[in-house]
Structures are given as structure tokens and as C-alpha cells.
C-alpha angles and dihedrals in degrees: 000000000000115000122206119241118227112210147127126245107289119247105220120231129193114279124219139065095315114095114245136196092273091053092051096046092045089054091048092051091051091050093049091050090052091048090052091053092048093049089051088060090047090053093053092049101041109134098211143016096257092053091044091054092049091051091045092053091050091045091052091050093049092045090052091049091048091052092048092051091048091050091050091050091048091049091053092048094247094118125046132178134207117248109239116229114243090244091061092048091050091047092052093045091051092049094048092045090054092048090050092050090050090053092049090052091052091055092059 
């Protein structure tokens, strides 16, 4: 099964041992993703409401930065995604809908 790639025209960068814009922004995106994961752990372990709110604010800022960096990389053609076939989307929706219904039944 061939999946379609969704991407923009790639902006070429210099090749070689020198770091280029794509290298820097790829590193930044990786760091922001790791920070998001770490702040998620902080949120689940916050000992009081004040601390939780501080972590949540930082998490939201980092999450916003991560999304902006991803969008920039996608715009420059440095990040592409696979188009999901409709059958996979329907399958996932059905699974999540069933899980949600199961949770709702447990609440009653």
C-alpha cells in the first residue's frame, strides 16, 4: 500500500558538515517535544494548585512554540506527513467512540 505524502515544496539548504537552518530548527523541534513530555509529567506530579498552574502556563507556552516550529518546518518543506487512508480514520474513530461510550457507562 502506497501512502501519499503531504508536504510543501522543499526549500533547499547547503549540504555538508556545516549546520544549516534545517539542522537548527530540527534540533529545536526535538527539544521542544521533549520539554512538552517533561512538563506533562510535572503537571501530573504537581503538589499544589499554585505549582500546577505555573507548570500549566509553561506547558502551554512550550506547546505553542512547538506547534509554531512544526508549522514553519512544514511550510518550508522540511517536514512531511503521510496521508491516512479513510479506512484507518474510520477504524480509529470507531475504536475511540467505543472507548468513550464504555467510560460513559462506567460513570452511571
